[in-house]
VOPAGU-2260 file (C-alpha; in pm, 1 decimal, decimal comma):
REM VOPAGU-2260
SITE   aa  ch    i         X         Y         Z
SITE  MET   A    0       0,0       0,0       0,0
SITE  THR   A    1     118,7     351,7     -67,3
SITE  ASP   A    2      35,0     678,9     106,5
SITE  THR   A    3       5,0     519,2     450,1
SITE  LEU   A    4    -145,0     713,5     735,2
SITE  ALA   A    5     135,2     722,7     989,3
SITE  HIS   A    6     397,8     988,3    1042,3
SITE  PRO   A    7     687,2     952,4     795,0
SITE  HIS   A    8     906,8     828,6    1080,0
SITE  LEU   A    9     642,4     584,9    1204,2
SITE  ARG   A   10     488,8     442,6     888,5
SITE  PHE   A   11     295,4     118,8     878,3
SITE  GLU   A   12     572,8     -84,0     717,2
SITE  PRO   A   13     720,7    -424,4     799,2
SITE  ALA   A   14    1030,3    -421,2    1014,9
SITE  ARG   A   15    1342,1    -579,0     872,8
SITE  THR   A   16    1333,0    -956,8     852,1
SITE  ASP   A   17    1557,2   -1185,2    1055,7
SITE  PRO   A   18    1861,6   -1344,1     893,5
SITE  GLY   A   19    1767,5   -1680,4    1041,6
SITE  GLY   A   20    1717,3   -1843,0    1380,1
SITE  PRO   A   21    1518,8   -1714,5    1676,6
SITE  ARG   A   22    1470,1   -1338,8    1695,8
SITE  GLU   A   23    1676,2   -1188,0    1977,4
SITE  ILE   A   24    1468,9    -980,2    2220,3
SITE  VAL   A   25    1556,9    -750,1    2509,5
SITE  ILE   A   26    1272,2    -704,0    2760,0
SITE  LEU   A   27    1254,0    -390,5    2973,4
SITE  GLY   A   28    1015,8    -417,7    3268,7
SITE  SER   A   29    1032,4    -797,1    3272,6
SITE  THR   A   30     870,1    -848,5    3613,6
SITE  GLY   A   31     568,4    -631,3    3533,2
SITE  SER   A   32     245,0    -725,3    3359,6
SITE  ILE   A   33     373,5    -668,6    3004,0
SITE  GLY   A   34     706,4    -835,2    3072,4
SITE  THR   A   35     567,7   -1150,9    3232,1
SITE  GLN   A   36     318,6   -1201,8    2949,5
SITE  ALA   A   37     591,2   -1145,6    2689,9
SITE  ILE   A   38     803,7   -1411,5    2857,9
SITE  ASP   A   39     508,8   -1651,1    2843,6
SITE  ILE   A   40     493,4   -1597,6    2465,9
SITE  VAL   A   41     869,2   -1645,7    2428,3
SITE  LEU   A   42     875,8   -1966,7    2631,6
SITE  ARG   A   43     596,1   -2111,4    2417,9
SITE  ASN   A   44     780,1   -2016,5    2097,6
SITE  PRO   A   45    1149,2   -2098,6    2148,6
SITE  ASP   A   46    1197,5   -2144,7    1774,3
SITE  ARG   A   47    1083,7   -1786,3    1710,6
SITE  PHE   A   48    1227,5   -1585,4    2000,4
SITE  ARG   A   49    1529,0   -1577,6    2230,8
SITE  VAL   A   50    1556,6   -1327,8    2515,0
SITE  THR   A   51    1912,6   -1203,2    2563,3
SITE  ALA   A   52    1866,1    -949,4    2844,3
SITE  LEU   A   53    1612,6    -843,3    3107,1
SITE  ALA   A   54    1560,8    -518,1    3297,1
SITE  ALA   A   55    1342,2    -448,6    3600,0
SITE  ALA   A   56    1320,3    -200,2    3885,1
SITE  GLY   A   57    1445,8    -456,6    4135,7
SITE  GLY   A   58    1148,5    -496,0    4364,2
SITE  ARG   A   59    1094,3    -863,3    4269,9
SITE  VAL   A   60    1442,3   -1011,1    4260,7
SITE  GLU   A   61    1328,0   -1372,2    4305,3
SITE  LEU   A   62    1104,7   -1348,8    3998,5
SITE  LEU   A   63    1376,3   -1170,8    3801,3
SITE  ALA   A   64    1627,5   -1444,0    3889,3
SITE  GLU   A   65    1377,6   -1712,7    3789,0
SITE  GLN   A   66    1316,9   -1540,2    3454,2
SITE  ALA   A   67    1689,1   -1502,8    3389,3
SITE  HIS   A   68    1749,3   -1870,5    3463,8
SITE  ARG   A   69    1461,8   -2000,6    3251,8
SITE  LEU   A   70    1554,7   -1780,1    2957,9
SITE  ARG   A   71    1934,5   -1819,5    3000,9
SITE  VAL   A   72    1991,3   -1450,0    2942,2
SITE  ALA   A   73    2337,3   -1294,6    2925,1
SITE  THR   A   74    2258,5    -972,9    3112,8
SITE  VAL   A   75    2019,5    -856,0    3385,5
SITE  ALA   A   76    1964,3    -492,6    3482,3
SITE  VAL   A   77    1801,8    -332,6    3787,3
SITE  SER   A   78    1745,8      37,0    3849,3
SITE  ARG   A   79    1771,9       4,7    4228,0
SITE  GLU   A   80    2139,0     -50,3    4305,4
SITE  GLU   A   81    2064,2    -155,3    4662,1
SITE  THR   A   82    1890,1    -470,5    4533,5
SITE  VAL   A   83    2205,5    -609,1    4365,4
SITE  PRO   A   84    2319,8    -826,1    4661,5
SITE  ALA   A   85    1975,1    -986,3    4690,4
SITE  LEU   A   86    1961,1   -1037,4    4313,5
SITE  ARG   A   87    2306,8   -1194,2    4305,5
SITE  GLU   A   88    2207,0   -1427,1    4588,1
SITE  ALA   A   89    1883,6   -1522,7    4408,2
SITE  LEU   A   90    2073,0   -1588,7    4083,6
SITE  THR   A   91    2330,6   -1803,6    4263,9
SITE  ALA   A   92    2049,2   -2005,7    4421,7
SITE  ARG   A   93    1895,9   -2062,7    4076,5
SITE  TYR   A   94    2214,6   -2141,0    3884,7
SITE  GLY   A   95    2397,3   -2325,3    4162,0
SITE  ALA   A   96    2704,1   -2237,3    4366,3
SITE  GLY   A   97    3006,2   -2177,7    4147,9
SITE  ALA   A   98    2806,3   -2167,3    3824,5
SITE  PRO   A   99    2837,3   -1855,5    3605,2
SITE  VAL   A  100    2546,8   -1611,0    3640,7
SITE  PRO   A  101    2434,6   -1333,1    3405,9
SITE  GLU   A  102    2614,5   -1000,6    3406,6
SITE  ILE   A  103    2436,4    -752,2    3633,9
SITE  LEU   A  104    2394,2    -385,4    3544,1
SITE  ALA   A  105    2260,4    -153,8    3812,6
SITE  GLY   A  106    2155,0     206,1    3850,5
SITE  PRO   A  107    1909,0     452,5    3698,3
SITE  ASP   A  108    2074,1     421,8    3353,9
SITE  ALA   A  109    2093,2      41,1    3350,9
SITE  ALA   A  110    1780,3     -10,5    3137,6
SITE  THR   A  111    1900,8     254,4    2894,3
SITE  GLU   A  112    2232,9      73,0    2855,7
SITE  LEU   A  113    2047,8    -253,9    2805,7
SITE  ALA   A  114    1823,7    -102,1    2536,5
SITE  ALA   A  115    2124,7     -34,2    2315,2
SITE  LEU   A  116    2268,1    -387,6    2333,9
SITE  PRO   A  117    2281,8    -591,2    2010,4
SITE  CYS   A  118    1944,4    -754,2    1942,9
SITE  HIS   A  119    1658,9    -737,6    1692,4
SITE  THR   A  120    1376,1    -600,7    1908,2
SITE  VAL   A  121    1354,2    -411,8    2237,1
SITE  LEU   A  122    1022,3    -449,8    2418,7
SITE  ASN   A  123     980,2    -143,9    2640,8
SITE  GLY   A  124     730,8    -247,5    2907,3
SITE  ILE   A  125     848,9      -0,1    3170,4
SITE  THR   A  126     574,0     203,3    3338,5
SITE  GLY   A  127     609,2     581,9    3344,7
SITE  SER   A  128     818,0     850,3    3181,0
SITE  ILE   A  129    1140,6     688,8    3303,4
SITE  GLY   A  130    1099,9     481,3    2988,3
SITE  LEU   A  131    1196,1     778,3    2765,7
SITE  ALA   A  132    1574,2     732,3    2782,7
SITE  PRO   A  133    1556,6     356,8    2701,9
SITE  THR   A  134    1317,1     430,9    2413,2
SITE  LEU   A  135    1558,2     683,2    2262,8
SITE  ALA   A  136    1854,8     450,9    2321,2
SITE  ALA   A  137    1685,7     161,8    2141,1
SITE  LEU   A  138    1588,0     379,3    1845,1
SITE  LYS   A  139    1931,3     540,7    1812,1
SITE  ALA   A  140    2093,9     194,8    1825,5
SITE  GLY   A  141    1875,1      88,0    1532,5
SITE  ARG   A  142    1664,8    -165,5    1721,3
SITE  VAL   A  143    1301,3    -235,5    1639,1
SITE  LEU   A  144    1102,8     -94,4    1931,1
SITE  ALA   A  145     794,2    -280,3    2052,8
SITE  LEU   A  146     647,4       8,6    2250,4
SITE  ALA   A  147     427,4     -60,8    2551,4
SITE  ASN   A  148     565,9     239,6    2742,2
SITE  LYS   A  149     326,8     501,0    2602,9
SITE  GLU   A  150     460,2     767,6    2839,9
SITE  SER   A  151     796,5     788,0    2661,7
SITE  LEU   A  152     625,5     880,0    2334,7
SITE  ILE   A  153     387,5    1120,4    2506,6
SITE  VAL   A  154     644,5    1317,9    2707,4
SITE  GLY   A  155     912,0    1312,3    2438,5
SITE  GLY   A  156     701,6    1298,5    2123,2
SITE  PRO   A  157     915,8    1519,0    1894,7
SITE  LEU   A  158    1235,6    1356,4    2024,7
SITE  VAL   A  159    1107,0    1004,6    1968,5
SITE  LYS   A  160     970,1    1082,0    1622,6
SITE  ALA   A  161    1296,9    1245,9    1519,8
SITE  ALA   A  162    1497,0     942,2    1635,0
SITE  ALA   A  163    1276,3     677,6    1467,4
SITE  ARG   A  164    1307,9     553,3    1114,4
SITE  PRO   A  165    1014,9     412,4     909,2
SITE  GLY   A  166     877,9      91,2    1056,0
SITE  GLN   A  167    1099,2     102,0    1365,1
SITE  ILE   A  168     818,4     144,6    1622,2
SITE  ILE   A  169     551,9    -123,0    1661,7
SITE  PRO   A  170     282,1     -19,4    1913,3
SITE  VAL   A  171     196,2    -271,4    2184,7
SITE  ASP   A  172     -91,1     -96,0    2363,0
SITE  SER   A  173    -399,1    -296,0    2264,0
SITE  GLU   A  174    -573,2      14,3    2127,0
SITE  HIS   A  175    -281,6     126,7    1911,3
SITE  SER   A  176    -205,8    -225,1    1797,7
SITE  ALA   A  177    -567,6    -238,2    1680,7
SITE  LEU   A  178    -534,9      93,4    1496,3
SITE  PHE   A  179    -201,5     -20,1    1352,3
SITE  GLN   A  180    -372,7    -324,9    1202,0
SITE  ALA   A  181    -694,6    -154,4    1090,0
SITE  LEU   A  182    -507,4     125,0     911,7
SITE  SER   A  183    -381,4    -126,5     658,8
SITE  GLY   A  184    -733,5    -120,0     512,6
SITE  GLY   A  185    -696,5     220,8     349,0
SITE  THR   A  186    -477,2     516,0     258,5
SITE  ARG   A  187    -430,5     843,9     444,3
SITE  ALA   A  188    -682,4    1020,0     220,2
SITE  GLU   A  189    -943,1     753,0     292,6
SITE  VAL   A  190    -929,9     779,0     674,6
SITE  ARG   A  191   -1201,0     987,5     837,0
SITE  LYS   A  192   -1132,4     924,5    1205,8
SITE  LEU   A  193    -971,6     697,9    1463,4
SITE  VAL   A  194   -1204,3     554,7    1727,7
SITE  VAL   A  195   -1024,4     457,7    2048,6
SITE  THR   A  196   -1227,9     229,7    2273,5
SITE  ALA   A  197   -1231,5     246,0    2654,0
SITE  SER   A  198   -1369,3     -10,1    2895,8
SITE  GLY   A  199   -1497,4     275,4    3111,0
SITE  GLY   A  200   -1315,7     132,6    3411,4
SITE  PRO   A  201   -1489,7      30,7    3734,2
SITE  PHE   A  202   -1692,9     353,2    3756,8
SITE  ARG   A  203   -1866,9     369,1    3421,8
SITE  GLY   A  204   -2203,6     539,8    3456,5
SITE  ARG   A  205   -2121,0     728,8    3774,9
SITE  THR   A  206   -2152,3    1106,4    3794,8
SITE  LYS   A  207   -1865,0    1325,2    3910,6
SITE  ARG   A  208   -2035,3    1373,5    4247,3
SITE  GLU   A  209   -2068,7     995,4    4288,7
SITE  LEU   A  210   -1695,4     956,0    4221,7
SITE  ALA   A  211   -1590,3    1182,0    4509,7
SITE  GLY   A  212   -1591,6     905,0    4770,4
SITE  VAL   A  213   -1422,8     631,8    4566,3
SITE  THR   A  214   -1177,0     424,3    4771,3
SITE  ARG   A  215    -837,7     287,0    4678,1
SITE  GLU   A  216    -971,1     -68,5    4675,9
SITE  GLN   A  217   -1262,5      22,3    4448,8
SITE  ALA   A  218   -1037,5     202,7    4202,9
SITE  LEU   A  219    -797,5     -92,1    4184,8
SITE  ALA   A  220   -1077,6    -336,1    4095,0
SITE  HIS   A  221   -1075,2    -311,1    3715,0
SITE  PRO   A  222   -1360,5    -508,2    3556,5
SITE  THR   A  223   -1174,0    -656,6    3257,1
SITE  TRP   A  224    -796,0    -600,8    3269,2
SITE  SER   A  225    -528,7    -715,7    3516,7
SITE  MET   A  226    -263,1    -442,8    3532,0
SITE  GLY   A  227     -22,5    -273,9    3770,4
SITE  PRO   A  228    -159,5     -23,7    4025,8
SITE  VAL   A  229     -60,1     295,1    3839,1
SITE  VAL   A  230    -210,4     184,1    3508,1
SITE  THR   A  231    -519,4      52,7    3687,9
SITE  ILE   A  232    -581,1     387,7    3858,8
SITE  ASN   A  233    -517,9     565,3    3528,1
SITE  SER   A  234    -782,1     343,6    3373,9
SITE  ALA   A  235   -1026,5     427,4    3652,6
SITE  THR   A  236    -978,4     804,0    3602,1
SITE  LEU   A  237    -954,7     754,5    3222,8
SITE  VAL   A  238    -623,5     940,6    3227,7
SITE  ASN   A  239    -492,4     632,2    3052,0
SITE  LYS   A  240    -738,2     695,8    2768,6
SITE  GLY   A  241    -631,5    1056,6    2748,8
SITE  LEU   A  242    -269,3     945,1    2717,7
SITE  GLU   A  243    -374,1     702,6    2446,0
SITE  VAL   A  244    -538,9     982,6    2247,4
SITE  ILE   A  245    -208,6    1172,8    2253,3
SITE  GLU   A  246     -22,4     854,7    2160,8
SITE  ALA   A  247    -254,1     788,3    1865,7
SITE  HIS   A  248    -200,0    1142,0    1740,5
SITE  LEU   A  249     177,8    1105,4    1761,3
SITE  LEU   A  250     191,6     758,5    1609,2
SITE  PHE   A  251     -44,9     814,0    1319,1
SITE  ASP   A  252     -41,8    1191,8    1263,4
SITE  VAL   A  253    -420,8    1222,5    1284,5
SITE  PRO   A  254    -549,9    1559,0    1416,2
SITE  PHE   A  255    -700,6    1552,2    1764,3
SITE  ASP   A  256   -1044,0    1650,5    1633,7
SITE  ARG   A  257   -1046,2    1327,0    1431,7
SITE  ILE   A  258    -967,2    1098,7    1727,7
SITE  GLU   A  259   -1275,8     990,6    1921,5
SITE  VAL   A  260   -1311,8     793,0    2244,4
SITE  VAL   A  261   -1601,5     546,7    2278,3
SITE  VAL   A  262   -1680,7     341,2    2588,6
SITE  HIS   A  263   -1697,3     -33,3    2521,1
SITE  PRO   A  264   -1729,6    -224,1    2852,7
SITE  GLN   A  265   -1664,8    -572,6    2715,0
SITE  SER   A  266   -1317,1    -475,2    2583,0
SITE  TYR   A  267   -1339,2    -703,8    2278,0
SITE  ILE   A  268   -1316,1    -425,9    2019,0
SITE  HIS   A  269    -978,4    -268,2    2088,2
SITE  SER   A  270   -1015,1      27,4    1851,5
SITE  MET   A  271   -1155,3     115,9    1509,2
SITE  VAL   A  272   -1078,4     317,3    1197,9
SITE  GLU   A  273   -1362,1     490,4    1014,6
SITE  PHE   A  274   -1306,9     552,8     643,3
SITE  THR   A  275   -1452,7     820,7     419,5
SITE  ASP   A  276   -1694,0     581,6     247,0
SITE  GLY   A  277   -1867,6     519,6     580,1
SITE  SER   A  278   -1712,1     180,1     651,7
SITE  THR   A  279   -1540,8     105,1     983,6
SITE  LEU   A  280   -1270,2    -154,8    1038,9
SITE  ALA   A  281   -1243,8    -291,1    1393,2
SITE  GLN   A  282    -988,8    -524,6    1548,4
SITE  ALA   A  283   -1151,6    -771,2    1786,9
SITE  SER   A  284   -1011,1   -1024,2    2033,2
SITE  PRO   A  285   -1075,5   -1117,4    2397,2
SITE  PRO   A  286    -911,7    -882,5    2651,4
SITE  ASP   A  287    -569,2   -1050,2    2661,9
SITE  MET   A  288    -250,7    -846,5    2620,6
SITE  ARG   A  289     -55,6   -1143,5    2487,0
SITE  MET   A  290    -199,9   -1083,5    2139,8
SITE  PRO   A  291     -68,8    -725,3    2092,1
SITE  ILE   A  292     256,6    -817,4    2268,4
SITE  ALA   A  293     309,5   -1109,3    2029,5
SITE  LEU   A  294     238,3    -887,1    1731,0
SITE  GLY   A  295     478,8    -626,9    1868,3
SITE  ILE   A  296     774,5    -863,1    1901,6
SITE  GLY   A  297     686,3   -1081,8    1602,7
SITE  TRP   A  298     592,8    -822,5    1339,0
SITE  PRO   A  299     553,1    -853,9    1041,9
SITE  ASP   A  300     457,8   -1213,8    1126,8
SITE  ARG   A  301     174,8   -1317,9    1357,0
SITE  VAL   A  302     248,3   -1568,3    1633,0
SITE  PRO   A  303       3,6   -1863,3    1613,6
SITE  ASP   A  304    -207,4   -1916,5    1925,6
SITE  ALA   A  305     -56,3   -1614,8    2103,0
SITE  ALA   A  306    -391,0   -1571,2    2280,1
SITE  PRO   A  307    -741,8   -1718,4    2254,5
SITE  GLY   A  308    -969,1   -1586,8    1979,4
SITE  VAL   A  309   -1333,7   -1487,2    2004,0
SITE  ASP   A  310   -1564,6   -1779,6    2080,0
SITE  TRP   A  311   -1829,5   -1734,5    1810,9
SITE  THR   A  312   -2028,6   -2036,2    1935,9
SITE  THR   A  313   -2133,3   -1842,6    2248,3
SITE  ALA   A  314   -2401,9   -1573,6    2245,9
SITE  GLN   A  315   -2260,9   -1238,1    2351,1
SITE  THR   A  316   -2339,8    -869,4    2335,2
SITE  TRP   A  317   -2097,1    -587,1    2270,0
SITE  GLU   A  318   -2207,5    -241,0    2383,3
SITE  PHE   A  319   -2085,1     109,7    2298,7
SITE  PHE   A  320   -2154,5     433,1    2487,8
SITE  PRO   A  321   -2045,7     795,3    2442,6
SITE  LEU   A  322   -1785,2     917,8    2690,8
SITE  ASP   A  323   -1913,9    1131,5    2980,1
SITE  GLU   A  324   -1652,4    1408,0    2973,6
SITE  ASP   A  325   -1804,2    1583,7    3275,6
SITE  ALA   A  326   -1750,4    1282,0    3501,5
SITE  PHE   A  327   -1417,7    1199,4    3334,3
SITE  PRO   A  328   -1253,5    1530,1    3235,4
SITE  SER   A  329    -913,4    1364,2    3189,5
SITE  VAL   A  330    -972,0    1296,9    2818,8
SITE  PRO   A  331   -1051,8    1657,8    2715,5
SITE  LEU   A  332    -765,4    1775,6    2938,7
SITE  ALA   A  333    -525,3    1534,4    2765,4
SITE  ARG   A  334    -652,2    1646,9    2427,8
SITE  HIS   A  335    -580,0    2007,0    2530,1
SITE  VAL   A  336    -222,8    1939,5    2644,5
SITE  GLY   A  337    -164,7    1725,5    2336,8
SITE  GLU   A  338    -265,2    2015,0    2114,3
SITE  LEU   A  339     -32,5    2245,9    2309,6
SITE  GLY   A  340     256,8    2006,5    2256,3
SITE  GLY   A  341     603,9    2104,6    2374,5
SITE  THR   A  342     646,7    2012,4    2740,7
SITE  ALA   A  343     274,7    2027,2    2821,5
SITE  PRO   A  344     223,8    1647,7    2785,3
SITE  ALA   A  345     526,4    1586,4    3009,1
SITE  VAL   A  346     380,2    1813,3    3277,2
SITE  PHE   A  347      41,6    1640,8    3248,4
SITE  ASN   A  348     196,0    1294,0    3280,1
SITE  ALA   A  349     437,4    1377,9    3563,1
SITE  ALA   A  350     170,5    1554,9    3768,5
SITE  ASN   A  351     -61,0    1259,3    3719,6
SITE  GLU   A  352     200,6    1008,8    3838,6
SITE  GLU   A  353     246,8    1208,8    4159,0
SITE  CYS   A  354    -128,2    1246,2    4211,7
SITE  VAL   A  355    -186,9     874,4    4162,9
SITE  ALA   A  356      80,9     804,7    4424,9
SITE  ALA   A  357     -90,2    1050,0    4661,1
SITE  PHE   A  358    -428,2     883,3    4605,7
SITE  LEU   A  359    -284,9     534,9    4662,2
SITE  GLY   A  360    -123,3     664,6    4979,7
SITE  GLY   A  361    -453,1     803,5    5107,6
SITE  GLY   A  362    -355,2    1167,7    5070,8
SITE  LEU   A  363    -578,6    1272,2    4782,4
SITE  PRO   A  364    -942,4    1196,2    4694,2
SITE  PHE   A  365   -1013,2    1016,0    4368,5
SITE  THR   A  366   -1156,6    1319,5    4189,6
SITE  GLY   A  367    -864,5    1522,0    4321,0
SITE  ILE   A  368    -628,3    1336,2    4087,6
SITE  VAL   A  369    -744,8    1500,2    3764,6
SITE  ASP   A  370    -840,6    1827,1    3935,8
SITE  THR   A  371    -485,8    1861,1    4068,4
SITE  VAL   A  372    -329,7    1766,4    3735,5
SITE  ALA   A  373    -539,8    2034,8    3563,5
SITE  ALA   A  374    -429,1    2290,8    3822,7
SITE  VAL   A  375     -62,4    2205,7    3766,6
SITE  VAL   A  376    -101,5    2236,7    3388,7
SITE  ASP   A  377    -279,1    2571,8    3423,4
SITE  GLU   A  378     -11,0    2706,7    3659,4
SITE  GLY   A  379     264,1    2587,3    3429,3
SITE  LEU   A  380     111,5    2766,3    3133,6
SITE  ALA   A  381      47,9    3087,5    3327,6
SITE  SER   A  382     401,1    3095,9    3469,8
SITE  GLY   A  383     574,5    3008,7    3145,5
SITE  VAL   A  384     719,5    2684,9    3286,0
SITE  VAL   A  385     525,6    2490,0    3025,0
SITE  MET   A  386     643,5    2546,6    2668,6
SITE  ASN   A  387     402,0    2479,0    2387,8
SITE  SER   A  388     506,3    2345,8    2048,9
SITE  SER   A  389     524,0    2694,0    1897,6
SITE  GLN   A  390     785,4    2796,1    2152,9
SITE  GLY   A  391    1011,1    2492,9    2113,1
SITE  GLY   A  392    1296,7    2405,6    2344,9
SITE  ALA   A  393    1529,2    2654,2    2503,8
SITE  GLN   A  394    1831,8    2441,0    2414,6
SITE  ARG   A  395    1987,9    2502,9    2755,9
SITE  SER   A  396    2186,7    2179,6    2741,5
SITE  GLY   A  397    2235,0    1890,4    2509,1
SITE  THR   A  398    2184,0    1880,5    2136,8
SITE  PRO   A  399    1825,4    1865,7    2007,9
SITE  ALA   A  400    1738,1    1574,0    1783,5
SITE  ALA   A  401    1702,7    1657,1    1416,5
SITE  GLY   A  402    1366,1    1811,3    1335,2
SITE  THR   A  403    1283,7    1944,9    1683,0
SITE  SER   A  404    1416,6    2212,2    1916,4
SITE  LEU   A  405    1283,2    2028,2    2221,6
SITE  THR   A  406    1557,0    1866,5    2431,0
SITE  VAL   A  407    1559,4    1593,0    2692,5
SITE  ALA   A  408    1669,2    1861,8    2938,4
SITE  ASP   A  409    1351,5    2058,6    2861,7
SITE  VAL   A  410    1138,0    1753,4    2932,6
SITE  LEU   A  411    1319,3    1666,8    3255,5
SITE  GLU   A  412    1303,5    2024,6    3384,8
SITE  ALA   A  413     930,3    2047,2    3315,4
SITE  GLU   A  414     870,0    1710,7    3480,1
SITE  THR   A  415    1070,6    1806,7    3789,2
SITE  TRP   A  416     866,8    2122,3    3833,6
SITE  ALA   A  417     536,5    1941,2    3771,6
SITE  ARG   A  418     615,3    1666,3    4023,6
SITE  ALA   A  419     710,9    1913,7    4294,6
SITE  ARG   A  420     405,4    2130,2    4235,3
SITE  ALA   A  421     171,1    1829,5    4222,3
SITE  ARG   A  422     308,1    1704,7    4555,2
SITE  GLU   A  423     253,7    2048,7    4709,3
SITE  LEU   A  424    -105,5    2071,1    4589,2
SITE  ALA   A  425    -180,1    1710,7    4688,6
SITE  ALA   A  426     -41,8    1770,1    5038,4
SITE  ARG   A  427    -255,8    2081,7    5067,7
SITE  ALA   A  428    -562,9    1882,0    4961,0
SITE  ALA   A  429    -485,5    1616,8    5221,2
SITE  HIS   A  430    -517,1    1880,0    5494,2
SITE  THR   A  431    -836,3    2029,5    5352,5
SITE  PRO   A  432   -1158,9    1903,6    5516,2
SITE  SER   A  433   -1368,2    1691,1    5281,6
SITE  GLU   A  434   -1668,0    1923,5    5317,4
SITE  ALA   A  435   -1452,2    2216,5    5203,7
SITE  ARG   A  436   -1333,7    2019,3    4898,4
SITE  ALA   A  437   -1693,7    1936,8    4810,6
C-alpha cells in the first residue's frame, strides 16, 4: 500500500526480517504485567524468540532471577542498586554455587544501557516517563522498538519521532495495535477518524459527584484487565485513555479533532478506523494483552495461538456508549495538552504520576487526581514553565534531535517542576476538610 497514514518516521511498514534463527529480544520491565506475558509468549515459541537481556526495577528479585534462569539470558539490569546483593544471591540459588550467572547492570541508567545492546527487538514495558531514555537509546541503536511504554512517546514525542526511522516502532498498547492493524485497510486520504475504545473502568455510569468518595480498593478493581496499580488507577480516572489519544496522534499523525473515544465495557473491540466511504474496520479479540505483545515482538509475522480468539459459538453482546466528559474530564484535558505540545504532555503525565501516588497513599481523593493535574497544567502555562510546540525548546543543554528544538533537558526540567508542584497541591488537599473540597 502507498500513502500510509502514519507519520513519515512511524509508517505502517514491515520491520526488517531476521537473517535466520530465533529473533533476539531484550525485555525492559520484565517483572511487570507486560514483561511476564511477553516471557510466556517467548517460552511457548522458542523457535521464534530468544531473550538475551532483562531489565526491571528490582522490587521482585526472586522473579527476576527465575526469569533469567529459565531464559538463560546474558545480562540482567536493575534500576535500584541496593537490590544487587539480593539479586546476586537469588541468581546463585537458581544457577547453583560456582556456576556462572548473568552479568548484572545496576543504577538509573541500567535499562538505557540494556536497550542499546545488540538484538533485533527491544520491548519497552516499563511504566512511566522513566521509559523515555531507554526508548531513545533503542531507536538510536537501530533496534526495532515494541512500545508498551506510552509515556515515553507522550512526554518526548518530537524527540522520539525524530529518532525513529520508518517501521521502527511497533505499538503494543492494545488500542494502538488495533489501529495499527486496521489502518492497513486504506490510505491516508481515505481515513475519516480513529475511534479509540475504553472499557470505562470500574466507575462507568457514575456522575462526578458519585466519584468523590471512591476508595483505593474500588479504584484498583478493574472489571476486565489485570494491570499494575498505576495503570489501573489511570484506567479508573480515564487518564490512561487521554494518554492514548495523545499517543494515537503522535503515532499516526491524525489531528485531535479526528480521534474519538467510545466506551466499550466488554473490551473485545480494541479500537476502530472509520473511512470516508462510511465503513469502519475494527480489530476484535478477547481482553488478553498477549496478542498485541506477540504482534509487537513478532511483526511482520503473527504468532500462532498467542492468545485465545473470540468464541463465536457463544451468544454475547458488545455495547458502545459515548464518553461522559463531565464525570471523566481527563480525556478533554489530555486532548488540550496534546494540542499544546512542547512540554505540556510531560507536565500532564508527571503531575498525574504524583497524584496517583498520593491517592494510593490516602492523601488525595479520587476526583482530586485530575483536578490537581489540571491545576498544575494551568499554573505551568500561566508561569511560562510549560512550553508549547510553537515555543520549542530553550536548548539550555544537550543537542536537540534533528527536526525538533525540544531537548531531553527541557522535558526533565518540566517534569521536575510538575512533580514538585503536584506534591505540594496534593499535600494541601490532604489537609483540607472533605466538606470544604466538596
